[in-house]
Each structure stands twice: as structure tokens, then as C-alpha cells.
C-alpha positions as CSV (number, residue, x, y, z in Angstrom):
1,M,0.0,0.0,0.0
2,L,1.5,3.3,-1.1
3,F,0.4,6.7,0.2
4,S,1.3,10.2,-0.7
5,L,3.1,12.1,2.1
6,N,0.0,14.1,2.7
7,K,-2.2,11.0,3.0
8,L,0.4,9.3,5.2
9,Q,0.5,12.3,7.6
10,S,-3.3,12.5,7.6
11,C,-3.6,8.8,8.5
12,F,-1.0,9.1,11.2
13,K,-2.8,12.1,12.7
14,D,-6.1,10.2,12.8
15,A,-4.4,7.3,14.4
16,I,-2.8,9.4,17.1
17,L,-6.2,11.0,17.9
18,D,-7.6,7.5,18.0
19,E,-10.1,8.3,15.3
20,D,-9.1,5.7,12.6
21,T,-6.2,3.2,12.7
22,S,-7.3,0.9,9.8
23,D,-5.0,2.3,7.2
24,I,-1.9,3.1,9.2
25,Y,-1.4,-0.4,10.8
26,A,-0.5,-1.9,7.4
27,L,2.4,0.5,7.1
28,I,4.0,-0.2,10.5
29,D,6.8,-2.7,10.8
30,E,5.9,-5.2,13.5
31,N,9.4,-6.5,14.2
32,R,9.5,-7.2,18.0
33,L,6.5,-4.9,18.7
34,S,3.1,-5.1,17.2
35,A,1.8,-2.2,15.2
36,Q,-0.7,-1.4,17.9
37,C,2.0,-1.2,20.6
38,R,4.2,1.0,18.4
39,L,1.3,3.3,17.7
40,Q,0.4,3.4,21.4
41,I,3.8,4.8,22.3
42,Y,3.1,7.8,20.0
43,Q,-0.4,8.2,21.3
44,N,0.7,8.2,25.0
45,N,3.5,10.7,24.2
46,F,1.0,12.9,22.4
47,N,-1.6,12.8,25.1
48,E,1.0,13.6,27.7
49,L,2.3,16.5,25.7
50,V,-1.3,17.9,25.4
51,K,-2.0,17.4,29.1
52,E,1.2,19.1,30.3
53,T,0.8,21.9,27.8
54,L,-2.7,22.7,28.9
55,K,-1.9,22.2,32.5
56,G,0.8,24.9,32.2
57,I,-1.8,27.3,30.6
58,Y,-4.7,26.3,32.9
59,P,-3.2,25.5,36.3
60,T,-6.3,26.7,38.2
61,V,-8.6,24.5,36.2
62,H,-6.3,21.6,36.7
63,S,-6.3,22.2,40.5
64,L,-10.1,22.3,40.6
65,V,-10.9,19.1,38.7
66,G,-7.8,17.0,39.5
67,A,-5.1,15.4,37.4
68,D,-7.0,12.3,36.1
69,F,-10.2,14.2,35.0
70,F,-8.1,17.0,33.5
71,G,-6.1,14.5,31.4
72,S,-9.4,13.0,30.1
73,V,-10.8,16.4,29.3
74,T,-7.6,17.5,27.4
75,Q,-7.7,14.4,25.2
76,H,-11.3,15.3,24.2
77,Y,-10.2,18.9,23.6
78,S,-7.3,17.9,21.3
79,K,-9.7,15.9,19.2
80,N,-12.1,18.8,18.8
81,Y,-9.5,21.5,18.5
82,P,-6.3,20.1,17.1
83,S,-3.3,22.4,17.0
84,H,-2.6,23.9,13.6
85,S,0.7,25.5,14.6
86,G,4.0,24.5,15.9
87,D,3.6,27.2,18.6
88,L,1.7,25.5,21.4
89,A,1.2,28.8,23.2
90,Q,-2.1,29.3,21.2
91,F,-3.2,25.7,21.5
92,G,-5.5,26.2,24.4
93,K,-7.3,29.3,23.1
94,Q,-10.7,27.5,22.7
95,F,-10.5,25.6,26.0
96,P,-12.9,27.9,28.0
97,N,-15.5,27.5,25.3
98,F,-14.9,23.8,25.1
99,L,-15.5,23.5,28.9
100,A,-18.8,25.4,28.6
101,D,-20.1,22.9,26.0
102,F,-18.4,19.6,27.2
103,I,-21.1,17.5,28.9
104,P,-18.9,16.2,31.8
105,T,-18.0,19.8,32.8
106,K,-21.4,21.4,32.2
107,G,-22.3,21.0,35.9
108,L,-19.2,23.0,36.9
109,I,-20.8,26.3,35.9
110,Y,-18.0,28.5,37.1
111,L,-15.2,26.5,35.3
112,P,-15.3,28.3,31.9
113,E,-14.8,31.6,33.7
114,V,-11.9,30.2,35.7
115,A,-10.4,29.0,32.4
116,R,-10.9,32.5,31.0
117,L,-8.9,33.9,33.9
118,D,-6.1,31.4,33.3
119,W,-6.1,32.2,29.6
120,A,-5.9,35.9,30.3
121,Y,-3.0,35.3,32.6
122,H,-1.3,33.3,29.9
123,E,-1.8,35.9,27.2
124,V,-0.7,38.8,29.4
125,F,2.4,36.9,30.3
126,H,3.4,36.5,26.7
127,A,2.3,39.9,25.4
128,A,4.7,42.5,24.1
129,E,5.7,45.6,26.0
130,P,4.3,48.8,24.6
131,P,6.4,51.9,23.6
132,V,6.8,54.6,26.3
133,F,3.6,56.7,26.4
134,A,4.3,60.3,25.6
135,I,1.6,61.8,27.8
136,E,2.5,65.3,26.9
137,K,1.0,64.7,23.4
138,L,-2.3,64.0,25.1
139,Q,-2.0,67.1,27.2
140,A,-1.7,69.1,24.0
141,I,-5.1,68.0,22.6
142,P,-7.7,70.7,22.7
143,E,-10.4,70.0,25.3
144,E,-13.2,70.1,22.7
145,Q,-11.6,67.1,20.9
146,Y,-11.3,64.8,24.0
147,G,-14.5,62.9,23.1
148,R,-13.1,61.8,19.8
149,I,-10.0,60.3,21.3
150,K,-9.5,56.5,20.9
151,F,-7.4,55.2,23.8
152,A,-5.2,52.1,23.5
153,L,-4.9,49.8,26.4
154,H,-1.7,48.1,27.5
155,P,-1.1,45.1,25.2
156,A,-0.4,43.0,28.3
157,S,-3.8,43.6,29.8
158,R,-7.2,41.8,29.6
159,I,-10.6,42.7,30.9
160,L,-12.9,40.0,32.3
161,M,-16.5,40.5,33.3
162,C,-17.5,37.4,35.2
163,Q,-20.7,36.0,36.7
164,F,-19.0,34.2,39.5
165,P,-16.4,35.2,42.2
166,I,-13.5,34.0,40.1
167,L,-10.8,35.9,42.1
168,K,-11.7,34.1,45.3
169,I,-11.7,30.8,43.5
170,W,-8.3,31.6,42.0
171,E,-6.8,32.6,45.4
172,I,-8.0,29.4,47.1
173,C,-6.4,27.3,44.3
174,Q,-3.0,28.9,44.9
175,N,-2.7,26.8,48.0
176,E,-3.4,23.1,47.4
177,N,-4.1,22.5,51.1
178,N,-6.8,25.1,51.3
179,E,-10.2,23.5,51.7
180,E,-12.1,26.7,51.9
181,S,-15.4,26.8,50.0
182,V,-16.8,29.6,47.8
183,N,-20.3,30.8,47.8
184,L,-21.1,31.2,44.1
185,D,-24.1,33.4,44.9
186,I,-22.1,36.4,46.2
187,G,-21.8,37.8,42.8
188,G,-19.2,38.0,40.0
189,D,-15.9,39.8,39.6
190,D,-15.0,42.3,37.0
191,I,-11.2,42.1,36.7
192,L,-8.3,43.8,35.0
193,V,-5.4,41.4,34.4
194,I,-2.3,43.4,33.6
195,R,1.5,43.0,33.6
196,R,3.5,45.7,35.2
197,Q,7.3,45.5,35.3
198,L,7.3,41.8,34.7
199,K,4.7,41.2,37.4
200,I,1.1,40.1,36.6
201,E,-1.5,41.8,38.8
202,F,-5.3,41.5,39.2
203,E,-7.2,44.6,39.7
204,K,-10.9,44.5,40.7
205,L,-13.1,46.9,38.7
206,S,-16.5,48.4,39.1
207,K,-19.1,47.8,36.4
208,G,-18.5,51.2,35.0
209,E,-14.7,50.8,35.0
210,A,-14.9,47.4,33.3
211,T,-17.4,48.7,30.7
212,L,-15.3,51.7,29.9
213,L,-12.1,49.7,29.4
214,T,-13.8,47.0,27.4
215,A,-15.3,49.6,25.1
216,L,-11.9,51.4,24.7
217,G,-10.3,48.0,24.0
218,K,-12.8,47.5,21.1
219,G,-11.8,50.8,19.5
220,L,-14.7,53.0,20.6
221,T,-14.2,56.7,21.1
222,F,-13.9,58.1,24.6
223,T,-17.4,59.6,24.4
224,Q,-18.9,56.3,23.2
225,A,-17.2,54.4,26.0
226,C,-18.3,56.9,28.6
227,V,-21.9,56.6,27.5
228,L,-21.9,52.9,27.9
229,A,-20.1,53.0,31.3
230,L,-22.6,55.5,32.8
231,E,-25.5,53.4,31.6
232,V,-24.4,50.6,33.9
233,E,-23.0,52.8,36.7
234,P,-24.5,56.3,36.8
235,E,-22.2,57.3,39.8
236,Y,-19.0,56.2,38.1
237,N,-16.3,58.9,38.4
238,I,-14.9,58.8,34.9
239,N,-12.3,61.6,35.4
240,S,-10.8,59.9,38.5
241,H,-10.6,56.5,36.8
242,L,-9.1,58.0,33.6
243,Q,-6.3,59.6,35.6
244,H,-5.6,56.3,37.2
245,C,-5.5,54.5,33.8
246,L,-3.1,57.1,32.4
247,F,-0.7,57.1,35.2
248,S,-0.8,53.4,36.2
249,G,0.0,52.1,32.7
250,I,-3.4,50.8,31.7
251,I,-3.7,53.3,28.9
252,V,-0.5,53.4,26.8
253,N,-1.4,55.4,23.7
254,F,-4.2,57.2,21.8
255,T,-5.3,58.2,18.3
256,L,-7.5,61.1,17.2
């Protein structure tokens, strides 16, 4: 049986993912080890690589569900979302969405949001540093043009608006001996995940603050973002928060 290289690679991929081994067995030399045993070595190595890669990206999820269950979940994930790049840093991007739809994890209603926090941490860790913000250029803008400004957020920052108390869950998971429980009914967290001077920090946000930063991150003008923020938090002090964002490195550039 002769296959083109593309066909051979496709068959090997299907076999590694345990989808179809019928074609590949005939091509494997069974000297000393059976074709099944030889293929099992590759499957085990692949599954271990997937598990360890996703464990590194999603340590909080791993802590919550345990090693055995996590390994099973990651095998299913790799079949549904195979990597299309040699860079495994992006391999787990769809994991939060997968957890939300995967039947064995549907009962863990907080788990997709925990995964989103882990992924945000991962992205922030790997994001580039921005150029130095020349704030004097902003100070030179006429006041009547402020509303048209589009602010750029730090590339190593992410905004999460969560239904559950994700920060508390994350804090508990940092200590494997901590058996404290979390009341999921106390409300959700709106969080800024940001890297400052090589240190990743979490900053709790009000509804208005999270809405403003999310809108700015989508490219809305300052006026448009303010309108949305005040709709969800009428008492939100925009001027005070803007000053904080400018001088704490959350906002790093602007266009007009």
C-alpha cells in the first residue's frame, strides 16, 4: 500500500487522535513490537504533551478538577480543537468555550470563567511591552476634541467580566491544602489582568470601569465608551478613573 506524504501524515494524525487506525497499521513494521504497541507509544506521548501543555496554561482548572479528570478532558479537547501551529502557546485558546459545552463539565458552571482567567494570565504573560507613552502629546489635545480620542490599552492587559467570584476561587487554588469553599451566589468579579514591570497583577473593577475599558479595547471613542459606562454605573467617576488609567499604565497610547 503506497500513500502520498500528505495522505500518510493524515492517517498518522487520525491514528494518534484515536479516530481511525485501519490504514496506518498496514504500514507499520511489526518487528518485535506489534503495530498497535508501536502506535500506542506515540499516542501516549502525544496525550502527555497535550495534558502538560494545557496544565501549564490552565493550572487553576487543573487544580479544581484533579489530574485524572483533567487528562481525560484534554484528550477530548485535542480531538475537537487540534493544533494547527508548531507554537503550542495558542493551542488552548478555545479551552474555555470547550469546557462550557463539554457535557462532563457542564455542571461546573464556574469552570469556563476560571479558564478564561487562566487564559488571560497566559496571554498577558506572553504579550509585548508597549512603547513609552508620551503623555505630553495627550495634554496638547484641545479639550473640545477629547470625546473623539481613541485610547489604546496596554497590550499585556485583559478585561474579564464574570458572573462568579473568580478571584476568590483563584486565590484558594493557589494553596493546594486550602479546603475553603466559595459561595457562588455572592456575585461576580470584573477584573483587569495586567503585567506591570514583569509582574502580573489582578485589579478588581467596578461595572463602570470594566465597561469603559472593554469599550476602549474595542476601539470606541472616549465619548462612546463613557456613555456605555454611565449606563451601567451612573455614579461612576470617569475623570478619576481615567487619571488612574493614564498614570498606572493601563492606557498606553491614543489616536485622534
